[in-house]
N, C-alpha and C positions, 0 to 999 in steps of 0.2 A: 141663699146667696151663692152657695157652691155650685147649684144647679144652674143658676142664671150664667155664671162664668163658663160652665161647660157648652151651654147653649151658644154662647158668643163665639166660643173657639170653633165649634162645628161650622157656624155660619162662614167664619173666615176661611177654614179649610176648604169648604164647598166653592166659595167664590175663587180661591187660588186655583182649584182643579178646572173650574170653568173657563178661567182667564188661559191657563195652559192648553186646553182643548181649542179655544178661539185662535190663539197664537198659531198653534199647529196647523189649523185648517187655513189659515191666512198664508203660511209658508207653503202649504201643498198647492194652493190655488195660484200662487206666484210661480212655482215651477211648472205647472202645466201651462199657464199663459205664455211662459217663455218658450216652452217647446212647441206650442201652436203657432207662435209668431216665426220661429225659426222654420218650421214646416212650410209655412205659407212664403216665407222669402225663397227657400229653394225651388218651390213649385213655381214662383214667378218667374225665375230664371230661364224655365224651359217653354215659357209662353211664347209664342209666335215661331217655334220651331215646327218643321213640317212633321205631319203624323207618320209614324211607322206602320206600313201596311202589315196586317196580320194574316194575309193570305198565304196559303201553303204554295211553296215554289216547287215545282217539279222538274228536275233536270234529266234530260234524256240525252243518252250518248249517241253521238252521230256515227254513222257507218265508218268514217275515216276520220283521224284525229287531225285537228287543225295544224297547219303548217307552223312549227316553232320559229319564233323570231331568231334571225340570223345572228351569230355571235359577233360581238363587237370587233370591228378591225382595229388592231393597234395603230397608234399614230406612226406614220412614215418617219424614217430616219431623217434628220437633217445633216445638211453638210457640215464636216468638222474640219478644223484646220489640221495641217501636218503635224506628226507626232514626233517628240523626241522620247525614244524609249529609255533613254538614260534618266529621264526626270520622270519617276514613278508618280509623283505626286500630282500629275496632270490626269492620270486616269479618271478619277472620280468625277472631275469637272466635264471630261470629255464624253463619257459614257453616260448619256442623259435619258436614253430611251429605255427605262427600266420599269419594273412591276414587281409586285409580290405574287407569286403564283398561288392559286388555290390548291390546297392539298389534294382535293377531288381530281385536279387535272394532271396529277403526278402518278407515274407508275407505283404500284403497291409496294415495291423494294425500295422505293425512295423516301420512306417515312421518316428517315433520320436527318434530310436535308432541312436547313433553317429556312422555313417557308416565308418568313417575313424579311429575309435579307435581301441583298440588292439582286436582281435578275434581269437578264438581257437575252434578247433572241438574236442569233448570228447564223450564217452558213457556213458549212465547212468547204473549204477550196483546197485543202491538201492535208493529208495524214503523214506525219514525220517519223513516227515510231508507235511502240504500242502504249505509250502514256501521253504523246505529244501531238497536237494538232494545230493546224492554221486556219483561222477563220476570217470572214470579211464581217466587219463590224462597223457601221455607220460610215461606210466609204473607205475605211483603213483595214490592213491586215493586222491580225495579232496572233501570238502563238499562245496556245492554252495548254496548260500543264494539268493533267488529272489530279486532283486531290486524294491522298490516301493510298496510293500503290506506286509501285516501281517495277522495274525490269531487270532482266539478267545483264550481266556485264558482256560486252562485245566479244571479248576474247575467250569468254568461257563457252559460248555456244552461239556463233554467228547465224547458224540455221535456224535455230529456235527463234532468234530475234527477228529473222524474216517473216517466220510463221506468226508471230505476235503482231507484225506490221499488217499482214494481210487480214488477221482476224479483226483488227481495229477498222482497216478500210471497209471490211464487209459490214460492220456495224453503222459506220458513220459517213462515209465519204460521200460529198454532195448534199447531205442533208441539211435542213433547217433545224436547229437545235436551240435548247434553252440552257444557258449558262447561270449557275447560281453560286454566288460567293459565300464563303463561310466568314473567317475573321481576316485573314491576310488577302490583300489584292494581288501581290505579284511576288515572285521568287527573285533570288539574287540574280538571275539572268534576265529579268524583265518580262518573264511570261507571266500571263493572268492565270491565277489558281483558281480552279473552279470545279464544282461537280456539275457534270454534262447529262442532260436529258435528250435522247433523240428518239421521236415516236413513243414507244412504250418501253423503251429500254433505259435503264439508269446505267450509263456506259461505264463508270468508275467501278460499279459493283459487277457488271457483266464481264468485263476483262478478266476480273479476279475468278469470278465463278466458272469461267471456261477455262482457267488454268494457264493463261497467257501472261498474267502478271501477279505479282506477290503483293500482300497487304504490306503498307508501309505507313506507320503514324507519322504525321506531319504537323506536330504542335505549332500554333495553337488551333489549327484547324482539325478538330478531332471529333466532329459530331457524328460521323459515321465509321469511326474506328472499330466498334464492336461488330457492326455489319459486315465490313470487309473482312474480319478475322473469321467469322461464321462462314463467308463465302469461301475463303481459302480453306478451311477445313473440309468443307463439302468438296471442294475440287480434289484435295488430297486423297480423300476417302473414295471419290470415283475415278481416280486415276486421270484426270482430265490434263490436257495440255503438257506443261513441263512435269507434271506429277505422274506421267504415264510411266509404267513399268519399263526399266532399262536394265541392261547388264550391268553388273558391278566389277570391272576389271581390276580394281584396286584391292579386292578382298584375296586373300591367299588361301587356297585349299591344300593342306598339308597331308602328305601320306602318314599313316600311323606311327611310323618311326622317326618322323620329324622331332627335332629338339627345339623347344620354345622357350625363348628367354623372356624374363620379366623386368630385366634392366634395358640393355640394348642401347644403340646409338641413335635415338630418335631426336632430330632436330626440327626446330622451326625454320622455315626458308622463306616465309612471305606472310605479311599482314595486308590484306587488301582492304584500304579505306579509301574514300573518295568523296568529293563534293561537300556541301555544307553540312553542319551538324544534323539538320533534320531532314535532308533532302539529298541523299547520296544512294548510290546502287548498293546491292546486296554486299555486305562484308563477309570476310572469310579469313581463317587463319589455316596455312598449309604447312603440314608436318610431314617429314620425310625420313625414311629407315635408311641411314647412311652405313649400317653395319652389314654383317654376312649372315646374322641369324634373324628369323622371324620374331617378333615380340608380341606378347600377349599385352594389350593396353588397359586390361581390367584393373581399376584402382589409379590409374593415372589421372591427373588433373592438368587443366589449362586455366590461367586467369590472367587479368590484365591488372594495372595499377589501382584501379577503383574495386578490385576484388570481386568482378564477375566471374564466378567459377563454373567450368564445365567438366563433369565427371565423366570419364569415359566409361562405356559399358564393356562386356566381354568382346573382344575383337582382336584378331592376330594380324599385324602388319608386317608383310614379307620384305626381305631386303630389296632395296631398290625401289619400293613402292611408297606412295604418298597417300594422304588424306586430308581432307578439307573440313573444318569445323565452322559452320555458318552461324550468323547471329540470328537469323530468322528462317532462312530458306531450308527445305528439306530436299536433298539431292541424294538419292540412293546410288548414283552411279559415281559419287564422291564419298562414299562410305556411309552416308546417312546420318553424319553428326550434325547437330544444330542445338543452339541455345534456345530456339523458339522464342527469342526476345523481340518485341515488335519495334523496338527503338535502338538506335545505333549504341554500340559497346565501346568500339576502339576509337580513340580520339585521334582527330585528324593531324594535330601538330606534334603530340608527343605521347608515347606509351611504350609499355613493354609486354610481350607475350611471354609468361613464365610457364614453363613446363616442368612437372614433376612427376617422378615415377611412383610406383605402388608403394614405395617404402617413404614416400615424402621427400626424398632427395630431389635436388635440382638437376634435372636432365638437361635442360637448355633454356637460355634465356635471349630473345630477340627484342632489341629496343630500336626505336627510330625517332627521329626529329624532323 
């Protein structure tokens, strides 16, 4: 009886195994069939398409290269209505012949310009100074102010300003140029603010590199500030333009027996500030020795109300002589003092130049409104 029961269980187990094998085979056949159907469907999509030749193609270089296609000529400018320069909101709607220049078409020095910003072609009709030109654009004349640089004040060195004007003329007079916008469209005087490309020259950078302009940050148009500061450093190092070595008439050379004071009657006689907050000529503070003895300036300080501090190095200022402390400019003929600050320091409306001696005592305070 037990033997019969065991035999029956074996039969049931064997049948179960056979059923599982059959089921697995059916599943496998179903998957294979599905794959075959899918392959045939994909193959049918290519039926009727032209056959691709498998012949080897041999390309032989001709003796001369084929003539390349000529570059596409820009669309001609359309006539524009007369402009009201007081209404700067009209510029965007009037300047319509714009495009985004390819970086490959720009000078290598112009890597910082916003390549996808508004760009316009124009012709230079007049050069006004070292940082400003007049162009003809769509039948109208506009003044263009270079972004990121500035020039010296006229009363400081008129002869040098004339040299800067001639250098700018040499680079750009009468040429077709590319004008590239950064963030701001115009300045407070209605001039268009632009980076300027003429042939292979990035004019903004070139004027600084030649030493005829100084780098001047003009927020929010700051894309090329670092490039311009590097160009200025190289111009200073090479002694180009305004950075050329000059005599230093304000320095005092004293005989060995001269008595030098560490106090003295040093006073602030001028704070030169001008223009808008971010677009003004080079600032400076002028100090004067009103006493009868030479004064050693080592340890003296100059500061404004926002606590921009200039620490004087070892320097002897003789009686009746003066020095200037510039915000960014380096002028060896004016004692060579500079904050080397790319942004303005002295407020246009109200500020105080506070001069303290080496003991920390107040030597003089010059305030203006």
